[in-house]
C-alpha positions as CSV (number, residue, x, y, z in Angstrom):
1,M,0.0,0.0,0.0
2,D,1.4,3.3,-1.1
3,T,0.8,5.8,1.8
4,N,2.0,8.9,0.0
5,N,-1.3,9.8,-1.7
6,L,-3.8,8.3,0.7
7,L,-6.6,10.3,2.5
8,V,-6.5,10.4,6.3
9,C,-10.0,9.7,7.8
10,Y,-11.6,9.5,11.2
11,P,-14.2,7.0,12.6
12,G,-17.7,7.5,11.2
13,Q,-16.5,9.7,8.3
14,R,-18.5,9.2,5.0
15,L,-16.1,8.1,2.3
16,S,-18.1,7.2,-0.8
17,L,-21.3,6.0,-2.3
18,C,-21.9,2.2,-2.1
19,D,-22.9,1.1,-5.5
20,K,-22.0,-1.1,-8.4
21,V,-18.6,0.6,-8.6
22,Y,-17.6,1.1,-5.0
23,N,-18.0,-1.5,-2.2
24,S,-17.2,-1.5,1.5
25,G,-14.0,-3.3,2.5
26,Q,-11.8,-3.8,5.6
27,G,-12.1,-1.0,8.1
28,T,-15.3,0.4,6.7
29,Y,-19.1,-0.3,6.9
30,E,-22.1,0.5,4.6
31,R,-25.2,2.3,5.8
32,Q,-28.0,3.8,3.8
33,G,-26.2,3.5,0.5
34,Y,-22.9,5.1,1.7
35,I,-19.5,3.8,2.9
36,Y,-18.2,5.0,6.2
37,S,-14.9,4.6,8.0
38,N,-14.9,2.3,11.0
39,L,-11.7,3.6,12.4
40,A,-9.1,6.4,12.2
41,G,-6.5,5.7,9.5
42,L,-5.6,5.9,5.8
43,V,-8.1,5.3,3.0
44,D,-7.1,2.9,0.3
45,V,-8.9,1.8,-2.8
46,V,-8.3,-1.8,-4.0
47,E,-9.6,-2.9,-7.4
48,K,-10.9,-6.4,-7.7
49,D,-12.9,-7.9,-10.6
50,G,-13.8,-4.4,-11.8
51,I,-15.1,-3.4,-8.4
52,K,-13.3,-0.7,-6.3
53,I,-13.2,-1.7,-2.7
54,I,-12.8,1.1,-0.1
55,E,-10.6,0.1,2.8
56,V,-9.2,1.9,5.9
57,H,-5.9,0.9,7.5
58,S,-4.4,2.2,10.8
59,P,-0.6,1.7,10.8
60,G,0.5,-0.4,13.7
61,V,-3.1,-1.0,14.8
62,Q,-5.3,-4.1,14.3
63,T,-7.5,-3.4,11.2
64,I,-9.4,-6.6,10.9
65,V,-13.0,-6.0,11.6
66,P,-16.1,-8.2,11.3
67,A,-17.8,-8.2,7.9
68,Q,-21.2,-9.3,6.8
69,G,-21.3,-13.1,6.5
70,D,-18.3,-13.7,8.8
71,I,-18.5,-16.5,11.4
72,V,-17.4,-15.0,14.7
73,T,-16.8,-16.3,18.2
74,A,-18.4,-14.0,20.8
75,Q,-19.1,-14.0,24.5
76,V,-22.5,-13.1,25.9
77,S,-22.3,-10.3,28.4
78,I,-25.9,-9.2,29.1
79,I,-29.3,-10.7,28.2
80,T,-32.8,-9.1,28.2
81,Q,-36.1,-10.3,26.9
82,Q,-35.4,-8.9,23.5
83,F,-31.7,-9.3,22.8
84,C,-28.2,-10.4,24.0
85,K,-25.3,-8.0,24.2
86,C,-22.0,-9.7,23.2
87,Y,-18.4,-9.0,22.6
88,I,-16.8,-10.4,19.4
89,K,-13.5,-11.9,20.3
90,C,-12.5,-13.9,17.2
91,I,-13.2,-13.7,13.5
92,G,-12.8,-17.1,11.9
93,D,-9.5,-18.3,13.3
94,K,-8.2,-14.8,13.9
95,V,-8.0,-13.8,17.6
96,L,-8.7,-10.1,18.0
97,S,-6.5,-7.8,20.1
98,R,-9.5,-5.7,20.8
99,H,-13.2,-6.7,21.0
100,F,-16.2,-5.5,19.1
101,R,-19.6,-4.9,20.6
102,A,-22.5,-6.8,19.1
103,I,-26.2,-7.5,19.6
104,L,-28.0,-10.8,19.0
105,R,-31.7,-10.1,18.7
106,R,-34.4,-12.5,19.8
107,E,-35.7,-13.0,16.3
108,D,-32.3,-13.9,15.0
109,I,-31.6,-16.8,17.5
110,R,-33.5,-19.5,15.5
111,A,-34.8,-19.8,12.0
112,T,-38.2,-21.2,13.0
113,E,-40.9,-20.5,15.7
114,K,-39.4,-17.1,16.3
115,D,-42.4,-15.9,18.3
116,K,-41.8,-18.7,20.8
117,I,-38.1,-18.0,21.5
118,D,-37.1,-17.4,25.1
119,I,-33.7,-15.8,25.2
120,Y,-33.0,-17.1,28.8
121,R,-33.5,-20.7,27.5
122,S,-31.1,-20.1,24.7
123,F,-28.1,-18.2,26.2
124,R,-26.7,-17.1,29.6
125,P,-24.2,-14.4,30.4
126,G,-20.7,-15.8,30.0
127,D,-21.6,-18.3,27.2
128,I,-19.2,-18.5,24.3
129,I,-21.1,-18.7,21.0
130,L,-20.6,-19.0,17.3
131,A,-22.6,-16.5,15.3
132,R,-22.8,-15.0,11.8
133,V,-22.5,-11.3,11.2
134,L,-25.5,-9.6,9.7
135,P,-25.5,-6.5,7.6
136,I,-24.5,-3.4,9.6
137,T,-27.3,-1.0,10.4
138,E,-25.6,1.3,12.9
139,A,-22.1,2.4,13.6
140,H,-19.9,0.6,16.0
141,T,-22.5,-2.1,16.8
142,Y,-22.6,-5.4,14.9
143,Q,-25.7,-7.6,14.7
144,L,-25.4,-11.3,15.0
145,S,-27.4,-14.4,14.1
146,T,-27.4,-18.0,15.4
147,A,-30.3,-19.1,13.2
148,E,-28.2,-21.8,11.5
149,N,-27.9,-25.3,13.0
150,E,-24.1,-25.0,13.2
151,L,-24.3,-21.8,15.3
152,G,-25.0,-21.3,18.9
153,V,-23.4,-22.1,22.3
154,V,-20.1,-23.9,22.1
155,I,-18.8,-23.3,25.7
156,A,-20.9,-22.8,28.8
157,H,-20.7,-23.1,32.5
158,S,-23.4,-24.0,34.9
159,E,-24.9,-21.8,37.6
160,H,-22.4,-23.3,40.0
161,G,-19.5,-22.4,37.7
162,H,-18.6,-25.9,36.4
163,P,-18.1,-26.7,32.7
164,M,-21.1,-28.0,30.8
165,V,-21.4,-30.5,27.9
166,P,-24.1,-30.7,25.3
167,I,-26.6,-33.6,25.7
168,S,-28.9,-32.4,22.9
169,W,-29.3,-29.4,20.6
170,T,-31.4,-27.7,23.3
171,E,-29.7,-28.7,26.6
172,M,-26.3,-28.8,28.3
173,Q,-25.4,-30.7,31.5
174,C,-23.1,-29.7,34.3
175,T,-20.1,-32.1,34.6
176,K,-20.1,-31.9,38.4
177,T,-23.7,-31.6,39.5
178,Y,-25.3,-33.2,36.4
179,A,-27.9,-30.4,36.4
180,K,-29.4,-29.7,33.0
181,E,-29.8,-26.2,31.6
182,P,-31.4,-25.1,28.3
183,R,-29.2,-23.7,25.6
184,K,-29.3,-23.1,21.8
185,V,-26.4,-25.5,21.2
186,A,-24.2,-25.3,18.1
187,K,-24.4,-28.6,16.3
188,V,-20.9,-28.4,14.8
189,I,-17.7,-26.6,15.9
190,P,-16.2,-25.6,12.5
191,E,-12.5,-26.1,11.9
192,S,-12.3,-22.3,11.4
193,V,-12.6,-21.8,15.2
194,H,-9.2,-21.4,16.8
195,E,-8.9,-24.3,19.2
196,D,-6.3,-22.5,21.5
197,F,-8.7,-19.5,21.6
198,I,-11.6,-21.8,22.7
199,V,-9.4,-23.3,25.4
200,R,-8.4,-19.9,26.7
201,L,-11.9,-18.6,26.7
202,A,-13.1,-21.7,28.6
203,G,-10.4,-20.9,31.2
204,N,-11.4,-17.3,31.5
205,V,-15.1,-18.1,31.9
206,S,-14.4,-20.6,34.7
207,E,-12.3,-18.0,36.6
208,N,-15.1,-15.4,36.5
């Protein structure tokens, strides 16, 4: 990347129209037909297959950000009747040096019977989940979905703080007390999830 002729931008700055010529890339997001910067840095335009992709890079700073369609690993922090607040900690097999805030809405937990979904029977604070990033609708907050069978809880601890194991796609069981708790369990842990990262997260959750 040649930095001599690049534009310096700040977070939230509008950079370009988002159309058939210009698309949002790394370090940017699309909202209402425009491309905005997601961080402070240098604007770069990368041409690929006739499309000009707008990117923003911060020298010496982590620039990888979640993009629409990415599978991410996140930790649930707060739950309400309508949504879960999460922190994205990993994108694919890339462990992030800083975390991104995200929301998982009630209607995006499962693909069917959305009106019957009880968030408390799907997730609990501290759970580690796999989720897919939805199109961005507001700055600095990502929206997630676990509506696919392969997405959902991959690591959880019981109310007593012990690790849990899945016994069905809707329940996990404490390894110490054998108590069962409801969860929206991920059916498969993709190879793209960084195993060391999962182990570290499991250790962090057990310590909290």
